[in-house]
N, C-alpha and C positions, 0 to 999 in steps of 0.2 A: 468572550471566546470560549468555545468548547474544546475539550481534549478527549481523544479516544485512542486506545491502543488496539491494534489489529495485527494479525499475522497474514502476510501475503505468501502464498506458495505458487511458485512460477513453474509452469511446464516448459519443456525444452523449446517449444515453438516461440516463446516470447522471452526467453532468458536473456537475450542480448538487447531487447528493446528498452528504451529509457522510460519505463513505466513510472517510477517514483518521481523522476524529474518532471515529466509531463503532468503528473497528478498535482504537484505543487504549483506549476505554472498555470495550468488550465482552470484549476479550481481555487486558486488563491489560498492554498493551504501551506502551513509550515510542516515539513516532514522531518522527523527525527528518528534515525535508525537506532534502535535500542539493542538489537541482537540480529545476527545474520549468519547464514551458511549458504554460500553460493558456489556452484561448480559450473563447468561448461555446459552441463545438460539439465540441471535442475537447481532449485534453490528456494530458501524461505527467508523472510525478513520480518522481524517484529518492528512495527512502525508506530510511532506516536504521531497522530495527526492533530493539528491545532488549527481552528478556524471556525467559521459559522457552521451550525448544525446542518443546514441545508447543503452547504458546500461539501462537508464531510460525507454526507449521504450520497450526493451526486458523484463525488469522486470515487467512492467505493463501488457504486453501480457501474461507473465507467471502467474501473479496473476489472471488475467481474466480466464485463462485456468483452474485454481483451483476452480473456482466458485465464485470468489470475484467480486462484481460490482465495477467498477472504474469510477469515475466522476472527471472531471477537476474542480479545485477550482479557481475561478477568483477573488473573493471578500473577501480577508482576511486582 
């Protein structure tokens, strides 16, 4: 199993959507929230994703397609 840490930045349009839940369910990933700051209009979450490399890549691409900005976290 691979692990990656990424930062999701949510725009207002998707802040109430269950993106992290769906990411885990649809792509068979374990999601671990490491840090977060979420308000009613915006938010960011540092996530640790665990699963197969392809599932992680597919999940990140899916989140991006939903409007979430995804950045790699290298210094945690």
